[in-house]
C-alpha positions in Angstrom: -13.6 -5.3 28.0 -10.8 -6.3 30.3 -10.4 -3.9 33.2 -7.1 -3.7 35.0 -7.8 -3.2 38.6 -5.5 -3.0 41.6 -5.5 -6.0 43.9 -7.2 -3.9 46.6 -10.2 -3.4 44.3 -10.5 -7.0 43.3 -10.6 -8.4 46.8 -13.7 -8.3 49.0 -13.1 -5.8 51.8 -14.9 -4.5 54.9 -16.9 -1.3 55.2 -15.0 1.8 54.3 -12.7 0.0 51.9 -12.7 -0.2 48.1 -15.9 -1.4 46.5 -15.6 -4.7 44.7 -14.7 -4.6 41.0 -18.1 -6.1 40.2 -19.8 -3.3 42.2 -17.9 -0.7 40.2 -18.8 -2.4 36.9 -22.5 -2.6 38.0 -22.5 1.0 39.1 -21.1 2.3 35.8 -23.7 0.2 33.9 -26.6 1.5 36.1 -27.3 -1.9 37.6 -26.4 -1.2 41.3 -29.1 -0.8 43.9 -29.5 2.5 45.8 -27.6 1.7 49.0 -24.7 0.1 47.2 -24.6 2.8 44.5 -24.5 5.5 47.3 -21.5 3.7 48.9 -19.7 3.7 45.5 -20.5 7.4 44.9 -19.2 8.4 48.4 -16.1 6.3 47.8 -15.4 7.9 44.4 -16.1 11.4 45.7 -13.6 10.7 48.5 -10.9 10.8 45.9 -9.8 7.1 45.6 -7.3 7.0 42.7 -7.5 3.2 42.3 -11.3 3.2 41.9 -11.2 6.3 39.7 -8.8 4.5 37.4 -11.2 1.5 37.1 -14.1 3.8 36.3 -12.1 5.7 33.7 -11.4 2.4 32.0 -15.1 1.4 32.1 -16.1 4.7 30.6 -13.3 4.5 28.0 -11.6 7.7 29.2 -8.3 5.9 29.2 -8.4 5.5 25.4 -7.3 8.0 22.8 -9.9 10.6 22.1 -11.9 10.4 18.9 -10.9 12.8 16.2 -12.9 16.0 16.2 -15.5 16.3 13.5 -16.5 19.6 12.0 -19.7 21.0 13.6 -22.8 20.8 11.6 -24.4 24.0 10.5 -28.1 24.2 11.2 -30.1 26.0 8.6 -33.6 27.2 9.3 -36.3 26.3 6.8 -36.6 29.1 4.2 -33.3 30.7 5.3 -31.7 30.0 2.0 -28.2 30.0 3.2 
């Protein structure tokens, strides 16, 4: 998947700046260590629109929603309906 990230996310920055794109990708895939994952979570919870845009792309929330399927009806054994 090709992620479109703002320049500020692609460049290595100092503390308090955007996480690296690789860190966002690793975080979303569950591959980021505790301390680095905590930093990404704090940054995202801080409301960074640029990094939220990247994570939406990684989750696929930027794509068209899937068509809704009718709900399955569960029938108890012996119910007969």
